[in-house]
C-alpha positions in Angstrom: 0.0 0.0 0.0 1.1 3.6 -0.6 0.9 4.4 3.1 3.6 1.8 3.7 6.0 3.5 1.3 8.5 6.1 2.3 8.8 9.4 0.4 12.1 8.2 -1.1 10.5 5.0 -2.4 7.6 6.9 -4.0 10.1 9.4 -5.5 12.2 6.5 -7.0 9.1 4.7 -8.3 7.8 7.8 -10.0 11.2 8.5 -11.5 11.3 5.0 -12.9 7.9 5.4 -14.6 8.9 8.8 -16.0 12.4 7.7 -17.1 13.2 8.8 -20.7 13.2 6.2 -23.5 16.3 4.9 -25.3 17.7 7.3 -27.8 16.6 10.3 -25.7 17.9 13.8 -26.4 18.8 15.5 -23.0 18.9 19.3 -23.0 22.0 20.5 -21.3 22.9 24.1 -20.3 26.1 24.3 -22.4 24.3 23.1 -25.6 20.9 24.8 -25.1 21.8 28.2 -23.7 19.1 29.9 -25.7 16.5 28.2 -23.5 18.1 29.4 -20.2 18.5 32.8 -18.5 21.7 33.5 -20.5 19.5 34.7 -23.3 17.1 36.8 -21.3 16.4 40.3 -22.6 18.5 43.3 -21.4 15.5 44.4 -19.4 14.8 41.1 -17.7 18.3 40.5 -16.4 18.7 43.9 -14.6 15.2 43.4 -13.1 16.2 40.1 -11.5 19.5 41.6 -10.3 17.6 44.5 -8.7 15.4 42.0 -6.8 18.5 40.2 -5.6 19.9 43.6 -4.4 16.7 44.2 -2.5 17.1 40.7 -0.9 20.6 41.6 0.2 19.4 44.9 1.7 16.6 43.2 3.6 19.0 40.5 4.9 21.5 43.1 6.2 18.8 45.6 7.5 19.3 44.7 11.2 20.4 46.2 14.4 23.2 48.1 12.6 20.6 50.6 11.3 20.0 52.1 14.8 22.9 51.2 17.0 25.0 54.2 15.8 22.1 56.6 16.5 20.9 55.2 19.9 23.1 54.9 23.0 23.2 51.3 24.1 22.3 52.2 27.7 19.2 54.1 26.5 18.1 51.1 24.6 19.0 48.2 26.8 17.5 49.5 30.1 14.0 50.1 28.6 14.3 46.8 26.8 15.1 44.9 30.0 12.2 46.7 31.8 9.8 45.9 29.1 10.5 42.2 29.5 8.3 42.2 32.6 5.3 43.0 30.3 6.5 40.4 27.9 6.7 37.8 30.6 3.1 38.5 31.6 2.0 37.6 28.1 4.0 34.5 28.3 1.6 33.4 31.1 -1.3 34.0 28.7 0.3 31.6 26.3 1.0 29.1 29.0 -2.6 29.1 30.2 -4.1 29.3 26.8 -6.6 26.5 26.0 -7.1 27.4 22.3 -5.1 28.6 19.3 -6.7 32.1 19.3 -5.6 32.8 22.9 -2.1 31.5 22.2 -1.8 33.8 19.1 -3.1 36.8 21.1 -0.6 36.3 23.8 2.3 36.1 21.4 1.1 39.2 19.5 0.8 41.2 22.8 4.2 40.0 23.9 5.8 41.3 20.7 4.0 44.6 20.9 5.0 45.3 24.5 8.7 44.6 23.9 10.9 47.6 23.6 12.4 47.9 20.2 9.4 46.2 18.6 8.9 49.2 16.3 12.5 48.7 15.0 11.8 45.0 14.5 8.5 45.8 12.8 10.2 48.1 10.3 12.7 45.3 9.5 9.8 42.8 9.1 7.9 45.1 6.8 10.9 45.5 4.6 11.5 41.8 4.5 7.9 41.0 3.7 7.8 43.7 1.0 11.0 42.2 -0.5 9.6 38.7 -0.6 6.4 40.0 -2.3 8.5 41.7 -5.0 10.5 38.5 -5.4 7.3 36.4 -5.7 5.6 38.7 -8.2 8.5 40.1 -10.3 11.4 37.6 -10.1 11.3 34.7 -12.5 12.8 31.3 -12.3 16.4 31.5 -13.5 17.8 28.0 -12.6 19.0 26.4 -15.8 17.9 22.9 -15.0 14.4 24.0 -14.2 14.1 26.1 -17.3 15.4 23.2 -19.4 12.9 20.8 -17.8 10.1 23.1 -18.7 11.3 23.5 -22.3 11.6 19.8 -22.7 8.0 19.3 -21.5 6.8 21.9 -24.0 8.6 20.2 -26.8 7.2 16.8 -25.9 3.7 18.3 -26.1 4.6 19.5 -29.6 5.4 15.9 -30.6 9.1 15.7 -29.9 8.9 12.7 -27.6 12.6 12.1 -27.3 13.5 15.5 -25.8 14.0 15.4 -22.1 15.2 17.8 -19.4 18.4 17.3 -17.4 16.5 16.4 -14.2 13.6 14.5 -15.6 13.5 10.8 -14.7 16.3 11.0 -12.3 16.2 9.1 -9.0 16.7 10.7 -5.7 20.3 9.6 -5.4 21.1 10.9 -8.9 19.7 14.3 -8.2 21.2 14.7 -4.8 24.5 13.0 -5.0 26.4 13.5 -1.7 29.8 13.4 -3.5 28.8 16.1 -5.9 27.4 18.2 -3.1 30.6 17.8 -1.1 32.7 18.6 -4.2 30.7 21.8 -4.8 31.1 22.9 -1.2 34.8 22.3 -1.1 35.5 23.8 -4.6 36.0 27.4 -3.3 38.5 26.3 -0.7 40.3 24.2 -3.3 40.6 27.1 -5.6 41.8 29.3 -2.8 44.6 26.9 -2.1 45.5 25.8 -5.6 44.8 28.9 -7.7 47.2 31.8 -6.9 45.1 34.4 -8.7 42.1 33.4 -6.5 44.2 33.6 -3.4 45.7 37.0 -4.1 42.5 38.6 -5.4 40.8 37.4 -2.3 43.5 39.0 -0.1 43.3 42.2 -2.1 39.5 42.4 -2.0 39.6 41.6 1.7 42.0 44.4 2.4 39.9 46.8 0.4 36.8 45.9 2.4 38.8 46.2 5.6 39.7 49.8 4.6 36.1 50.7 4.3 35.1 49.2 7.6 38.1 51.0 9.3 36.9 54.5 8.4 35.7 55.1 11.9 39.0 54.2 13.5 41.1 56.2 11.1 39.1 59.4 10.9 38.6 59.7 14.6 42.2 60.8 14.7 41.1 63.9 12.9 38.0 64.3 15.2 35.5 63.4 12.4 31.9 63.1 13.3 29.7 60.3 11.9 28.3 62.7 9.4 31.8 63.7 8.2 32.6 60.0 7.8 29.4 59.5 5.9 30.5 62.2 3.4 33.8 60.4 2.9 31.8 57.5 1.4 30.9 59.8 -1.5 34.5 59.1 -2.7 33.6 55.4 -3.1 30.5 56.4 -5.1 32.7 58.5 -7.4 35.2 55.6 -7.8 32.4 53.2 -8.7 31.0 55.7 -11.2 34.5 56.1 -12.8 34.9 52.3 -13.0 31.4 51.9 -14.5 31.9 54.4 -17.3 35.4 53.1 -18.2 34.5 49.4 -18.4 34.9 47.9 -21.8 34.7 44.1 -21.8 36.5 43.7 -25.1 39.5 45.7 -23.9 40.3 44.6 -20.3 42.4 47.1 -18.4 45.1 45.5 -16.3 46.0 48.5 -14.1 43.3 47.8 -11.6 45.3 45.6 -9.3 48.0 48.3 -9.2 45.5 50.9 -8.2 44.4 48.7 -5.4 48.0 48.2 -4.1 48.8 51.9 -4.5 45.6 52.9 -2.7 46.3 50.5 0.2 49.9 51.8 0.6 48.8 55.4 0.6 46.1 54.7 3.1 48.6 52.8 5.4 50.9 55.8 5.6 48.3 58.5 5.9 46.2 56.7 8.4 48.8 57.3 11.1 47.0 60.6 11.7 48.0 64.3 12.0 50.0 66.2 10.9 49.3 64.2 7.7 46.3 65.3 5.7 43.1 63.2 5.9 42.5 63.9 2.2 45.1 61.2 1.4 42.7 58.6 2.7 40.0 59.9 0.4 42.3 59.8 -2.6 43.3 56.3 -1.6 39.7 55.3 -1.3 39.0 56.4 -4.9 41.8 54.2 -6.2 40.8 51.3 -4.0 37.1 51.7 -5.0 37.9 51.6 -8.8 40.0 48.4 -8.4 37.6 46.8 -5.9 34.6 47.4 -8.2 36.5 45.9 -11.1 37.5 42.8 -9.1 
C-alpha cells in the first residue's frame, strides 16, 4: 500500500515510470543556452538583479541601522524593563486553551517589547521584498528552465526530448559526493589557484579599509556625518569604473590601483599632521579596483 512506502520509495518509483526512453535527447545548459536565463532580454536581467539587491538589503537591515544613533544604555535598560510585560503575556500563552488565545498572547508579547517598532520596520521591509520576489522575479535556474522547455517540446510531438533532471532518481539528483565537491570547490581554488588567493586577499584588504573609516578618521575628530560624506568618494570611484568598463578591452592596471591605494592609506592613516584627504584619494583608487575585481 502507498501508506507503507516512504517518500524516497515513492520518488524513485515515480522517476522509474517517467524515465526517458532509449535514444533520448537530453537538454544541457552548455548546448541549449538559448533556453536558459543566459538569453534573457537586457531588461529582464537587470530586473532580476535588482530584486536580488533588495534581498541583500533586507538581509542586512538589522540592528546596525539604529545602533549608531541610539546609545546602548538608552536602549538596553527600557528593553530589559519591558520584558516584565512580555513575561506577563507568556503566562497568557502558558494558560491558553485554544489557538486564538495563544496567538493573542504572542502578539501582545511582541508589541510590548521595547524595540518592537524597529523589528516591525525590519519585518515590513523583509515581507515587501519577498512579495516583490514572488511577483516580479522569474525562475532562473538552468535545469528548471530546461525541464520546462523539454515538457513543452514533448507536447509538440518531440517525444525524445528530455530535461536534465527528468526521470532521475533521488540519489542521482542529490549526490552527496557532488554536493561535497561543490562545497569544497571554493576552498580548493583558494589553495591551488594563486590568482584566486591574491585577489581574495586584495579584496579583503579593500573591504577592511572601508570598515576601518571610523577608527582612522577619529584621529582627525571626524563626526559620523563627516565619515558618511567620505563615502561619496567610493560612489565616485564606482562611477568612474562603470563608465570606463569595456569588456572587449580589459584594463590590467586595476590591481596596481588597489596596491597603491592601500599603501597610501597605510601611511596617511597614522593621523595628524598628515592630511586626511590622502585617505579619500586612496579610497577612490581602491574603489575603482575593488569594483573591477
